[in-house]
N, C-alpha and C positions, 0 to 999 in steps of 0.2 A: 435634535437629530435622532432618528430611530437606529437602535443598535441591531444590525442584521448580522446573522451568522455568515462567516466567510464560506464561499462555495468553491467547488472545483472549477478551474479554468480550462484545464486540459486533461485528457485521459488517454490511456493506451488500450487499444483494442485487444480483447482476449478471444473473442469469437464473433463471427458474423453469420447470421442465419438468414439467408436470402428469402426463404419462404416461411419465416417465423418458426415457432416451436413445433416439433413433431406431434406433440399431444394437443395441439390446437385443432379442434374439430370443424372449424369454419372452412368453407370452400376455398380453394387455392387463390381465386381472384379477390377474395376479401381478406386474406392474410397480409400482414405487414411485415416487412423485414425487421429484424431485431439485431442490435449490436450490444454485446456485453463488454463493458470496459472497467478499468480500475483507474481512479483519479490519481494524478501525479503528486498532489500536495497532501491530501488527507487519506489516501488509500481507500476511498469510497468505491464500493462496487455499485455500478449503475447499469440500468437497462435503458437503451436509447432506440429511437426510430430514426433511421437515416432518411435523407431526402430521396425522392424517387430517382432511380437509375444510378445510385451511388453504390459502389461495391467496395468493401473494406476487407482487410485481412489482419490476422494477428500481428501485433507490434506496430500497426499504424497509429500515429498520434492524431487525435481529433480535438478540435476546439469545441468546448461545451459551455463557455461562459455566456454572459448576458448579451454580448454584441452579436453582430451578424455571423451566422454559422454557415460554412461552405459545404459541410457534409452531413450535418445532423439536423433533422427536422425538430424533434423535441425529446425531452428526457421523460421516459415513462415513470421512472422512480428508482429507489434504492433496491439493491438485490441482496439477499442472504447468500452466503458462500455455498450453502447446500442447494441453491437453485441454479448455480452455474452449470453450464453444459460440460460434458467430459473434456471437450477441447479446451474450454476456458480453464477448467481445473488443471489440466496438464500444462498450460502456458503460464498460469499464475506465478509459480515460483521463479521462472525465468524473467518475467516482466517485473516482478518486485525487485529481483536482484539488479536488473538494469536501472530501475528508478533509484535504488540505493547507491549504485555506482555513480550515477549521474549527479547525485546530490550528496556526495561524500562529506562535504563541509558541514552540512546540516547534521549528519549523524555523528561526526567527530565532535561537534559542539555538544551533542547529547552526552557523550562520554566525559567531556570536560566540565559540564554543568549539572549533571544529574544529581538530584538530592533525595532526601528522605520522603517516603510516602506516608509513613506513620512513625510512631515512636519506636517500633520494632523492625520496620522494613525500609529498605532503600530501593530506589528505582533500578539501580544496577543489579540488585539481587533477583529481580524478576526476569532478567534476561536468561534464555536457555543456557544451562551449564555454568551459570555464575551464582555462587552462594555468598555467604558473608565473608569468607576468607578471600575469594577472588575480588569481591567488591572492595574490600579493604586495600588489596594490592593495587587496584585500579586508582582508587582515591589517592593513595600515597604517591603513585607515579605521576598523576596529574598535578599534584601540589608542587612537586619538584619542577615540572615544566608542562604546560598544556600540550595535549596530543596534537599532532599536525595532520596525520592521515592514518588510514587503517594499518599500513605497514609499520608506522611508528608505534601504534598500540601493540601490534604483534611482537615487535622487538623488545619493548620495555615491559610488557606484561606477559610473561611466558606462559602463564596459566590459560590465557585466552588465545588459542592458536589461530582462530579465524574470526575476527570481530565483525567483518562484513556479513559472513554467514550467520552469525549470532543475531544480528539485527534483522536479516531477512527471515530467519526462523521465528523471531518474536512477532514480526508483522503478520506472518502466515497464521500463527497461533491466535493473534488478536482478531483476524478476519474470520476464523472459525469460532470465535466466541469462547475460547478455552480459559479465559481469565477475566475477572471483573475489572482489573486495572488496564487502562489504555495508555500506552506511551506514544504510539505513532498513528493508530487508526482511530478516526473519529466515529463514535457510535452513531448508528442510523436513527 
């Protein structure tokens, strides 16, 4: 059996460009609509082409998996964060936050199971605002009892005032390519 890399099944629309990119010099009748999305599982930024006469708006969820697609014709490819439209850039933090909220259990599991990256660094230490001292506090608290939700982390680890926001910020940093380590975003 061939080992295939898992792919995004669903994405959230960041921007819909009915007439394509403004810098596309082709005549209007030859331009294709473009949808910029972020994948719900691996936070992959993608550029898609919708089916004819389909109109989408930010926050719409679209199926992009291998099966029959109702709204998307094909996936053009991966996008770099710097290629996002201004609208997509503005919506990105809100959409990432929504994905994190919806999948709280997944991110709580990260806090409960995160381990070392190397002999000198721990996964928790590369979260924004978390250093060795805070990472030690988180580890000590989870050894007593695993975390149940973001509020539980907030209550038991006073140094981490907003764990959800910390995760969202880390995902945004990874999308911008600010760190070589990837905790949540799959590299293109």
